[in-house]
CHARMM internal coordinates of N, CA and C (Angstrom, degrees):
IC EDIT
DIST 1 N 1 CA 1.4575
DIST 1 CA 1 C 1.5239
ANGL 1 N 1 CA 1 C 110.99
DIST 1 C 2 N 1.3209
ANGL 1 CA 1 C 2 N 117.60
DIHE 1 N 1 CA 1 C 2 N -36.66
DIST 2 N 2 CA 1.4616
ANGL 1 C 2 N 2 CA 119.85
DIHE 1 CA 1 C 2 N 2 CA -179.98
DIST 2 CA 2 C 1.5179
ANGL 2 N 2 CA 2 C 111.15
DIHE 1 C 2 N 2 CA 2 C -60.43
DIST 2 C 3 N 1.3293
ANGL 2 CA 2 C 3 N 115.96
DIHE 2 N 2 CA 2 C 3 N -37.30
DIST 3 N 3 CA 1.4657
ANGL 2 C 3 N 3 CA 120.11
DIHE 2 CA 2 C 3 N 3 CA -179.38
DIST 3 CA 3 C 1.5274
ANGL 3 N 3 CA 3 C 109.72
DIHE 2 C 3 N 3 CA 3 C -62.92
DIST 3 C 4 N 1.3270
ANGL 3 CA 3 C 4 N 116.82
DIHE 3 N 3 CA 3 C 4 N -45.15
DIST 4 N 4 CA 1.4678
ANGL 3 C 4 N 4 CA 120.79
DIHE 3 CA 3 C 4 N 4 CA -179.68
DIST 4 CA 4 C 1.5204
ANGL 4 N 4 CA 4 C 110.26
DIHE 3 C 4 N 4 CA 4 C -63.83
DIST 4 C 5 N 1.3293
ANGL 4 CA 4 C 5 N 117.78
DIHE 4 N 4 CA 4 C 5 N -42.43
DIST 5 N 5 CA 1.4640
ANGL 4 C 5 N 5 CA 121.02
DIHE 4 CA 4 C 5 N 5 CA 179.07
DIST 5 CA 5 C 1.5223
ANGL 5 N 5 CA 5 C 110.95
DIHE 4 C 5 N 5 CA 5 C -62.55
DIST 5 C 6 N 1.3405
ANGL 5 CA 5 C 6 N 116.63
DIHE 5 N 5 CA 5 C 6 N -40.44
DIST 6 N 6 CA 1.4707
ANGL 5 C 6 N 6 CA 120.37
DIHE 5 CA 5 C 6 N 6 CA 178.81
DIST 6 CA 6 C 1.5273
ANGL 6 N 6 CA 6 C 110.49
DIHE 5 C 6 N 6 CA 6 C -64.23
DIST 6 C 7 N 1.3280
ANGL 6 CA 6 C 7 N 116.57
DIHE 6 N 6 CA 6 C 7 N -42.10
DIST 7 N 7 CA 1.4671
ANGL 6 C 7 N 7 CA 120.36
DIHE 6 CA 6 C 7 N 7 CA 179.59
DIST 7 CA 7 C 1.5275
ANGL 7 N 7 CA 7 C 109.79
DIHE 6 C 7 N 7 CA 7 C -63.95
DIST 7 C 8 N 1.3177
ANGL 7 CA 7 C 8 N 117.57
DIHE 7 N 7 CA 7 C 8 N -44.11
DIST 8 N 8 CA 1.4635
ANGL 7 C 8 N 8 CA 120.64
DIHE 7 CA 7 C 8 N 8 CA 179.09
DIST 8 CA 8 C 1.5252
ANGL 8 N 8 CA 8 C 111.40
DIHE 7 C 8 N 8 CA 8 C -62.74
DIST 8 C 9 N 1.3204
ANGL 8 CA 8 C 9 N 116.65
DIHE 8 N 8 CA 8 C 9 N -39.11
DIST 9 N 9 CA 1.4691
ANGL 8 C 9 N 9 CA 120.49
DIHE 8 CA 8 C 9 N 9 CA 178.84
DIST 9 CA 9 C 1.5274
ANGL 9 N 9 CA 9 C 110.76
DIHE 8 C 9 N 9 CA 9 C -64.18
DIST 9 C 10 N 1.3310
ANGL 9 CA 9 C 10 N 116.29
DIHE 9 N 9 CA 9 C 10 N -41.96
DIST 10 N 10 CA 1.4735
ANGL 9 C 10 N 10 CA 120.05
DIHE 9 CA 9 C 10 N 10 CA 177.84
DIST 10 CA 10 C 1.5234
ANGL 10 N 10 CA 10 C 110.44
DIHE 9 C 10 N 10 CA 10 C -64.01
DIST 10 C 11 N 1.3345
ANGL 10 CA 10 C 11 N 116.82
DIHE 10 N 10 CA 10 C 11 N -41.47
DIST 11 N 11 CA 1.4628
ANGL 10 C 11 N 11 CA 119.90
DIHE 10 CA 10 C 11 N 11 CA 179.05
DIST 11 CA 11 C 1.5267
ANGL 11 N 11 CA 11 C 110.59
DIHE 10 C 11 N 11 CA 11 C -62.15
DIST 11 C 12 N 1.3273
ANGL 11 CA 11 C 12 N 117.22
DIHE 11 N 11 CA 11 C 12 N -40.24
DIST 12 N 12 CA 1.4679
ANGL 11 C 12 N 12 CA 120.78
DIHE 11 CA 11 C 12 N 12 CA 177.64
DIST 12 CA 12 C 1.5274
ANGL 12 N 12 CA 12 C 110.53
DIHE 11 C 12 N 12 CA 12 C -61.82
DIST 12 C 13 N 1.3403
ANGL 12 CA 12 C 13 N 116.20
DIHE 12 N 12 CA 12 C 13 N -43.54
DIST 13 N 13 CA 1.4765
ANGL 12 C 13 N 13 CA 120.35
DIHE 12 CA 12 C 13 N 13 CA 179.02
DIST 13 CA 13 C 1.5180
ANGL 13 N 13 CA 13 C 110.62
DIHE 12 C 13 N 13 CA 13 C -60.83
DIST 13 C 14 N 1.3404
ANGL 13 CA 13 C 14 N 116.51
DIHE 13 N 13 CA 13 C 14 N -46.77
DIST 14 N 14 CA 1.4632
ANGL 13 C 14 N 14 CA 119.91
DIHE 13 CA 13 C 14 N 14 CA -178.80
DIST 14 CA 14 C 1.5208
ANGL 14 N 14 CA 14 C 111.29
DIHE 13 C 14 N 14 CA 14 C -63.73
DIST 14 C 15 N 1.3424
ANGL 14 CA 14 C 15 N 116.46
DIHE 14 N 14 CA 14 C 15 N -40.65
DIST 15 N 15 CA 1.4598
ANGL 14 C 15 N 15 CA 119.85
DIHE 14 CA 14 C 15 N 15 CA 179.05
DIST 15 CA 15 C 1.5315
ANGL 15 N 15 CA 15 C 110.36
DIHE 14 C 15 N 15 CA 15 C -63.75
DIST 15 C 16 N 1.3403
ANGL 15 CA 15 C 16 N 116.31
DIHE 15 N 15 CA 15 C 16 N -42.04
DIST 16 N 16 CA 1.4713
ANGL 15 C 16 N 16 CA 120.40
DIHE 15 CA 15 C 16 N 16 CA 179.35
DIST 16 CA 16 C 1.5244
ANGL 16 N 16 CA 16 C 110.42
DIHE 15 C 16 N 16 CA 16 C -62.76
DIST 16 C 17 N 1.3411
ANGL 16 CA 16 C 17 N 116.72
DIHE 16 N 16 CA 16 C 17 N -43.68
DIST 17 N 17 CA 1.4671
ANGL 16 C 17 N 17 CA 120.09
DIHE 16 CA 16 C 17 N 17 CA 179.75
DIST 17 CA 17 C 1.5265
ANGL 17 N 17 CA 17 C 110.87
DIHE 16 C 17 N 17 CA 17 C -65.13
DIST 17 C 18 N 1.3327
ANGL 17 CA 17 C 18 N 116.60
DIHE 17 N 17 CA 17 C 18 N -39.19
DIST 18 N 18 CA 1.4613
ANGL 17 C 18 N 18 CA 120.15
DIHE 17 CA 17 C 18 N 18 CA 179.37
DIST 18 CA 18 C 1.5226
ANGL 18 N 18 CA 18 C 110.56
DIHE 17 C 18 N 18 CA 18 C -64.56
DIST 18 C 19 N 1.3168
ANGL 18 CA 18 C 19 N 117.14
DIHE 18 N 18 CA 18 C 19 N -44.11
DIST 19 N 19 CA 1.4679
ANGL 18 C 19 N 19 CA 121.12
DIHE 18 CA 18 C 19 N 19 CA 179.77
DIST 19 CA 19 C 1.5254
ANGL 19 N 19 CA 19 C 110.05
DIHE 18 C 19 N 19 CA 19 C -64.69
DIST 19 C 20 N 1.3401
ANGL 19 CA 19 C 20 N 117.38
DIHE 19 N 19 CA 19 C 20 N -41.64
DIST 20 N 20 CA 1.4683
ANGL 19 C 20 N 20 CA 119.81
DIHE 19 CA 19 C 20 N 20 CA 178.07
DIST 20 CA 20 C 1.5147
ANGL 20 N 20 CA 20 C 111.05
DIHE 19 C 20 N 20 CA 20 C -62.91
DIST 20 C 21 N 1.3376
ANGL 20 CA 20 C 21 N 116.50
DIHE 20 N 20 CA 20 C 21 N -37.96
DIST 21 N 21 CA 1.4604
ANGL 20 C 21 N 21 CA 119.99
DIHE 20 CA 20 C 21 N 21 CA 179.78
DIST 21 CA 21 C 1.5206
ANGL 21 N 21 CA 21 C 110.74
DIHE 20 C 21 N 21 CA 21 C -66.58
DIST 21 C 22 N 1.3234
ANGL 21 CA 21 C 22 N 116.85
DIHE 21 N 21 CA 21 C 22 N -40.86
DIST 22 N 22 CA 1.4598
ANGL 21 C 22 N 22 CA 120.46
DIHE 21 CA 21 C 22 N 22 CA -177.39
DIST 22 CA 22 C 1.5258
ANGL 22 N 22 CA 22 C 112.94
DIHE 21 C 22 N 22 CA 22 C -78.55
DIST 22 C 23 N 1.3155
ANGL 22 CA 22 C 23 N 117.46
DIHE 22 N 22 CA 22 C 23 N -40.34
DIST 23 N 23 CA 1.4616
ANGL 22 C 23 N 23 CA 120.71
DIHE 22 CA 22 C 23 N 23 CA -172.52
DIST 23 CA 23 C 1.5161
ANGL 23 N 23 CA 23 C 113.76
DIHE 22 C 23 N 23 CA 23 C -109.33
DIST 23 C 24 N 1.3132
ANGL 23 CA 23 C 24 N 117.95
DIHE 23 N 23 CA 23 C 24 N -7.68
DIST 24 N 24 CA 1.4600
ANGL 23 C 24 N 24 CA 120.54
DIHE 23 CA 23 C 24 N 24 CA -175.66
DIST 24 CA 24 C 1.5148
ANGL 24 N 24 CA 24 C 109.42
DIHE 23 C 24 N 24 CA 24 C 96.03
DIST 24 C 25 N 1.3250
ANGL 24 CA 24 C 25 N 117.42
DIHE 24 N 24 CA 24 C 25 N 169.38
DIST 25 N 25 CA 1.4724
ANGL 24 C 25 N 25 CA 120.63
DIHE 24 CA 24 C 25 N 25 CA -178.73
DIST 25 CA 25 C 1.5262
ANGL 25 N 25 CA 25 C 111.65
DIHE 24 C 25 N 25 CA 25 C -65.46
DIST 25 C 26 N 1.3259
ANGL 25 CA 25 C 26 N 115.71
DIHE 25 N 25 CA 25 C 26 N 159.92
DIST 26 N 26 CA 1.4617
ANGL 25 C 26 N 26 CA 120.79
DIHE 25 CA 25 C 26 N 26 CA 178.93
DIST 26 CA 26 C 1.5265
ANGL 26 N 26 CA 26 C 109.44
DIHE 25 C 26 N 26 CA 26 C -60.89
DIST 26 C 27 N 1.3021
ANGL 26 CA 26 C 27 N 114.83
DIHE 26 N 26 CA 26 C 27 N 143.39
DIST 27 N 27 CA 1.4619
ANGL 26 C 27 N 27 CA 119.18
DIHE 26 CA 26 C 27 N 27 CA 178.21
DIST 27 CA 27 C 1.5224
ANGL 27 N 27 CA 27 C 109.04
DIHE 26 C 27 N 27 CA 27 C -70.73
DIST 27 C 28 N 1.3228
ANGL 27 CA 27 C 28 N 114.92
DIHE 27 N 27 CA 27 C 28 N 131.72
DIST 28 N 28 CA 1.4640
ANGL 27 C 28 N 28 CA 119.59
DIHE 27 CA 27 C 28 N 28 CA 178.73
DIST 28 CA 28 C 1.5170
ANGL 28 N 28 CA 28 C 108.51
DIHE 27 C 28 N 28 CA 28 C -90.79
DIST 28 C 29 N 1.3107
ANGL 28 CA 28 C 29 N 117.09
DIHE 28 N 28 CA 28 C 29 N 140.70
DIST 29 N 29 CA 1.4666
ANGL 28 C 29 N 29 CA 118.24
DIHE 28 CA 28 C 29 N 29 CA 178.43
DIST 29 CA 29 C 1.5243
ANGL 29 N 29 CA 29 C 111.01
DIHE 28 C 29 N 29 CA 29 C -63.80
DIST 29 C 30 N 1.3230
ANGL 29 CA 29 C 30 N 115.65
DIHE 29 N 29 CA 29 C 30 N 145.02
DIST 30 N 30 CA 1.4617
ANGL 29 C 30 N 30 CA 119.47
DIHE 29 CA 29 C 30 N 30 CA 179.76
DIST 30 CA 30 C 1.5214
ANGL 30 N 30 CA 30 C 109.22
DIHE 29 C 30 N 30 CA 30 C -69.08
DIST 30 C 31 N 1.3198
ANGL 30 CA 30 C 31 N 116.66
DIHE 30 N 30 CA 30 C 31 N 140.62
DIST 31 N 31 CA 1.4724
ANGL 30 C 31 N 31 CA 118.44
DIHE 30 CA 30 C 31 N 31 CA 178.06
DIST 31 CA 31 C 1.5287
ANGL 31 N 31 CA 31 C 109.88
DIHE 30 C 31 N 31 CA 31 C -65.44
DIST 31 C 32 N 1.3260
ANGL 31 CA 31 C 32 N 115.00
DIHE 31 N 31 CA 31 C 32 N 148.53
DIST 32 N 32 CA 1.4610
ANGL 31 C 32 N 32 CA 119.05
DIHE 31 CA 31 C 32 N 32 CA 179.59
DIST 32 CA 32 C 1.5255
ANGL 32 N 32 CA 32 C 109.83
DIHE 31 C 32 N 32 CA 32 C -70.36
DIST 32 C 33 N 1.3251
ANGL 32 CA 32 C 33 N 117.39
DIHE 32 N 32 CA 32 C 33 N 140.23
DIST 33 N 33 CA 1.4746
ANGL 32 C 33 N 33 CA 119.18
DIHE 32 CA 32 C 33 N 33 CA 179.40
DIST 33 CA 33 C 1.5262
ANGL 33 N 33 CA 33 C 110.75
DIHE 32 C 33 N 33 CA 33 C -65.88
DIST 33 C 34 N 1.3160
ANGL 33 CA 33 C 34 N 114.39
DIHE 33 N 33 CA 33 C 34 N 147.36
DIST 34 N 34 CA 1.4638
ANGL 33 C 34 N 34 CA 120.79
DIHE 33 CA 33 C 34 N 34 CA 179.51
DIST 34 CA 34 C 1.5205
ANGL 34 N 34 CA 34 C 108.11
DIHE 33 C 34 N 34 CA 34 C -86.25
DIST 34 C 35 N 1.3206
ANGL 34 CA 34 C 35 N 117.69
DIHE 34 N 34 CA 34 C 35 N 123.86
DIST 35 N 35 CA 1.4818
ANGL 34 C 35 N 35 CA 118.52
DIHE 34 CA 34 C 35 N 35 CA 179.95
DIST 35 CA 35 C 1.5292
ANGL 35 N 35 CA 35 C 110.76
DIHE 34 C 35 N 35 CA 35 C -66.22
DIST 35 C 36 N 1.3213
ANGL 35 CA 35 C 36 N 115.21
DIHE 35 N 35 CA 35 C 36 N 136.94
DIST 36 N 36 CA 1.4606
ANGL 35 C 36 N 36 CA 121.33
DIHE 35 CA 35 C 36 N 36 CA 179.76
DIST 36 CA 36 C 1.5220
ANGL 36 N 36 CA 36 C 107.64
DIHE 35 C 36 N 36 CA 36 C -106.45
DIST 36 C 37 N 1.3345
ANGL 36 CA 36 C 37 N 117.26
DIHE 36 N 36 CA 36 C 37 N 122.76
DIST 37 N 37 CA 1.4631
ANGL 36 C 37 N 37 CA 118.84
DIHE 36 CA 36 C 37 N 37 CA -179.58
DIST 37 CA 37 C 1.5342
ANGL 37 N 37 CA 37 C 110.93
DIHE 36 C 37 N 37 CA 37 C -65.88
DIST 37 C 38 N 1.3289
ANGL 37 CA 37 C 38 N 115.28
DIHE 37 N 37 CA 37 C 38 N 139.43
DIST 38 N 38 CA 1.4634
ANGL 37 C 38 N 38 CA 121.12
DIHE 37 CA 37 C 38 N 38 CA -179.12
DIST 38 CA 38 C 1.5188
ANGL 38 N 38 CA 38 C 107.75
DIHE 37 C 38 N 38 CA 38 C -122.44
DIST 38 C 39 N 1.3183
ANGL 38 CA 38 C 39 N 115.44
DIHE 38 N 38 CA 38 C 39 N 132.79
DIST 39 N 39 CA 1.4540
ANGL 38 C 39 N 39 CA 120.18
DIHE 38 CA 38 C 39 N 39 CA 178.22
DIST 39 CA 39 C 1.5251
ANGL 39 N 39 CA 39 C 107.71
DIHE 38 C 39 N 39 CA 39 C -82.21
DIST 39 C 40 N 1.3236
ANGL 39 CA 39 C 40 N 117.46
DIHE 39 N 39 CA 39 C 40 N 102.55
DIST 40 N 40 CA 1.4629
ANGL 39 C 40 N 40 CA 122.82
DIHE 39 CA 39 C 40 N 40 CA -176.08
DIST 40 CA 40 C 1.5327
ANGL 40 N 40 CA 40 C 112.40
DIHE 39 C 40 N 40 CA 40 C -69.40
DIST 40 C 41 N 1.3257
ANGL 40 CA 40 C 41 N 118.27
DIHE 40 N 40 CA 40 C 41 N -29.49
DIST 41 N 41 CA 1.4648
ANGL 40 C 41 N 41 CA 120.81
DIHE 40 CA 40 C 41 N 41 CA -178.00
DIST 41 CA 41 C 1.5157
ANGL 41 N 41 CA 41 C 111.71
DIHE 40 C 41 N 41 CA 41 C -61.82
DIST 41 C 42 N 1.3293
ANGL 41 CA 41 C 42 N 118.09
DIHE 41 N 41 CA 41 C 42 N -40.93
DIST 42 N 42 CA 1.4605
ANGL 41 C 42 N 42 CA 120.15
DIHE 41 CA 41 C 42 N 42 CA -178.00
DIST 42 CA 42 C 1.5364
ANGL 42 N 42 CA 42 C 110.89
DIHE 41 C 42 N 42 CA 42 C -69.96
DIST 42 C 43 N 1.2965
ANGL 42 CA 42 C 43 N 118.56
DIHE 42 N 42 CA 42 C 43 N -25.74
DIST 43 N 43 CA 1.4543
ANGL 42 C 43 N 43 CA 121.22
DIHE 42 CA 42 C 43 N 43 CA 179.54
DIST 43 CA 43 C 1.5310
ANGL 43 N 43 CA 43 C 111.32
DIHE 42 C 43 N 43 CA 43 C -76.59
DIST 43 C 44 N 1.3240
ANGL 43 CA 43 C 44 N 117.88
DIHE 43 N 43 CA 43 C 44 N -31.36
DIST 44 N 44 CA 1.4598
ANGL 43 C 44 N 44 CA 120.87
DIHE 43 CA 43 C 44 N 44 CA -174.62
DIST 44 CA 44 C 1.5235
ANGL 44 N 44 CA 44 C 111.59
DIHE 43 C 44 N 44 CA 44 C -78.40
DIST 44 C 45 N 1.2981
ANGL 44 CA 44 C 45 N 119.68
DIHE 44 N 44 CA 44 C 45 N -25.33
DIST 45 N 45 CA 1.4639
ANGL 44 C 45 N 45 CA 122.45
DIHE 44 CA 44 C 45 N 45 CA 179.42
DIST 45 CA 45 C 1.5225
ANGL 45 N 45 CA 45 C 109.68
DIHE 44 C 45 N 45 CA 45 C -75.84
DIST 45 C 46 N 1.3240
ANGL 45 CA 45 C 46 N 115.48
DIHE 45 N 45 CA 45 C 46 N 124.90
DIST 46 N 46 CA 1.4769
ANGL 45 C 46 N 46 CA 117.68
DIHE 45 CA 45 C 46 N 46 CA 179.13
DIST 46 CA 46 C 1.4805
ANGL 46 N 46 CA 46 C 111.25
DIHE 45 C 46 N 46 CA 46 C -132.98
END
COOR INIT
IC SEED 1 N 1 CA 1 C
IC BUILD
């Protein structure tokens, strides 16, 4: 069974490399924006 699992793992690697070569690398998720603190008191005074 280990032999079959190793072969399947290699096939997955080759398929992933082939897809990356044809379509480009996998899209990485965009980093989450960093919240910027806002002083609400200065906005309310008019």
